[in-house]
C-alpha positions in Angstrom: 0.0 0.0 0.0 1.5 3.4 -0.9 2.3 5.8 1.9 0.0 8.8 2.2 1.6 12.2 1.8 1.9 14.2 5.0 -0.6 16.7 3.7 -3.1 13.9 3.1 -2.6 12.7 6.7 -3.4 16.2 8.0 -6.5 16.4 5.7 -7.6 12.9 6.8 -7.2 13.9 10.4 -9.2 17.1 9.9 -11.9 15.0 8.2 -12.0 12.7 11.2 -13.1 15.6 13.3 -15.9 16.8 11.1 -19.0 15.3 12.5 -22.4 15.5 11.0 -25.6 15.0 12.8 -29.2 16.1 13.4 -32.0 16.5 16.0 -35.7 17.4 15.9 -39.1 18.0 17.8 -39.9 20.4 20.6 -39.8 24.1 20.1 -38.5 25.1 23.5 -34.9 26.2 23.9 -32.6 23.2 24.2 -30.7 22.7 27.5 -27.2 24.2 27.7 -24.5 21.8 26.6 -22.3 20.3 29.2 -19.3 22.1 27.6 -19.6 25.2 25.4 -17.4 23.8 22.7 -16.7 20.0 22.8 -14.1 20.5 20.0 -12.0 22.4 22.6 -12.3 19.4 24.9 -11.1 17.1 22.0 -8.1 19.5 21.4 -7.2 19.4 25.1 -7.5 15.6 25.2 -5.3 15.2 22.1 -2.7 17.6 23.6 -2.6 15.5 26.7 -2.0 12.5 24.5 0.9 14.2 22.8 -0.9 15.4 19.6 -1.3 19.1 19.8 -4.0 20.7 17.6 -6.5 23.5 17.4 -10.1 24.2 16.5 -10.3 25.4 12.9 -12.5 28.3 11.9 -15.1 26.3 10.0 -15.9 23.7 12.6 -13.4 20.9 13.2 -10.0 20.2 14.7 -6.6 20.4 13.0 -3.9 18.1 14.4 -0.2 18.0 13.6 0.7 17.7 9.9 4.2 16.6 10.6 3.3 13.3 12.2 5.2 10.2 11.1 3.5 7.3 9.5 4.2 5.1 12.5 2.5 7.6 14.8 -0.6 8.0 12.6 -2.4 4.9 13.8 -1.9 5.7 17.5 -3.0 9.3 16.8 -6.2 8.1 15.1 -6.9 5.9 18.2 -6.4 9.0 20.4 -8.8 11.0 18.1 -11.5 8.4 18.6 -10.9 8.2 22.4 -11.0 12.0 22.7 -14.2 12.3 20.6 -15.8 9.7 22.9 -14.6 11.5 26.0 -16.1 14.7 24.7 -19.5 13.0 24.1 -19.6 12.9 20.3 -21.7 10.2 18.7 -19.3 8.2 16.6 -21.8 5.9 15.1 -24.4 8.5 14.1 -26.9 10.4 16.2 -29.6 8.2 17.7 -33.1 8.8 16.5 -34.3 9.8 20.0 -31.7 12.7 19.9 -32.9 14.1 16.5 -35.6 16.4 18.1 -32.9 18.1 20.2 -30.7 18.7 17.1 -33.7 20.0 15.2 -34.2 22.6 18.0 -30.6 23.6 17.7 -31.0 24.0 13.9 -33.9 26.4 14.6 -31.7 28.4 16.9 -29.0 28.5 14.2 -31.6 29.6 11.6 -32.6 32.5 13.9 -28.9 33.4 14.3 -28.5 33.5 10.5 -31.7 35.5 10.1 -30.3 38.0 12.6 -27.3 38.4 10.3 -29.7 39.2 7.4 -29.8 35.8 5.8 -33.3 34.4 5.2 -34.1 30.9 4.3 -37.1 28.9 3.4 -39.2 27.7 6.3 -37.7 24.6 8.0 -39.4 21.2 7.5 -41.6 19.7 10.2 -39.8 17.8 12.9 -41.1 14.6 11.5 -39.8 15.4 8.0 -36.4 16.4 9.6 -36.2 13.0 11.3 -37.4 11.1 8.2 -34.8 12.8 6.0 -31.9 12.8 8.5 -28.9 11.1 6.9 -30.2 11.4 3.4 -29.3 13.8 0.6 -32.5 15.6 1.3 -31.6 16.3 5.0 -32.2 19.9 6.1 -29.8 22.1 8.0 -30.2 25.8 8.6 -26.7 26.6 7.4 -27.0 24.6 4.2 -30.4 26.2 3.4 -28.9 29.6 3.7 -25.3 29.3 2.3 -26.1 26.9 -0.6 -29.2 28.9 -1.4 -27.1 31.9 -2.3 -25.9 32.6 -5.8 -22.7 30.7 -6.6 -20.8 34.0 -6.9 -21.6 34.7 -3.2 -20.6 31.3 -1.9 -17.1 32.3 -0.9 -14.8 30.6 1.6 -14.7 34.0 3.4 -18.5 34.1 3.8 -18.6 30.4 4.7 -16.0 30.9 7.5 -17.7 34.1 8.7 -21.1 32.5 9.0 -19.6 29.5 10.8 -17.9 31.8 13.3 -21.1 33.8 13.9 -23.6 30.9 13.8 -21.7 27.6 14.4 -23.4 24.5 12.9 -25.0 22.4 15.6 -23.9 19.2 13.9 -20.3 20.2 14.4 -20.5 20.2 18.1 -23.5 18.0 18.9 -22.8 15.6 21.8 -24.7 13.4 24.2 -26.1 15.3 27.2 
């Protein structure tokens, strides 16, 4: 098997941190998360394991790009352990949690609206649950950003919106 380039290892590691998920049903504000940003907890855990990194602007974690191939496997094991410790769902968000994610998506939609970005009305909670994990799945950020003309879908705007209104799926953890 060919050795991956160091840049590929960094990209693969960053991808390992991008978590996608969803939640759905009540319209009361969701409870406060146990930690404000579980990605910071992952970074701290990885640092303790000897793999320093940092939270990246668009929702994820970047780890060392200069890691040797023989360290890559142990680092990936540390990534999984740290994600579990922070409460991330590594095997997908359970159906009973989808109503909670839906509520967080509605909060994000309000945040985006406060920035001047309107989007079509969200689906019903049941539709959100039914379409979760499919190509038709709804998320507030996607409805706004990908609803813009192509010429406006810039990396700068993407990162700015992520900073101002972080995607719930990037930091969704068990309560």
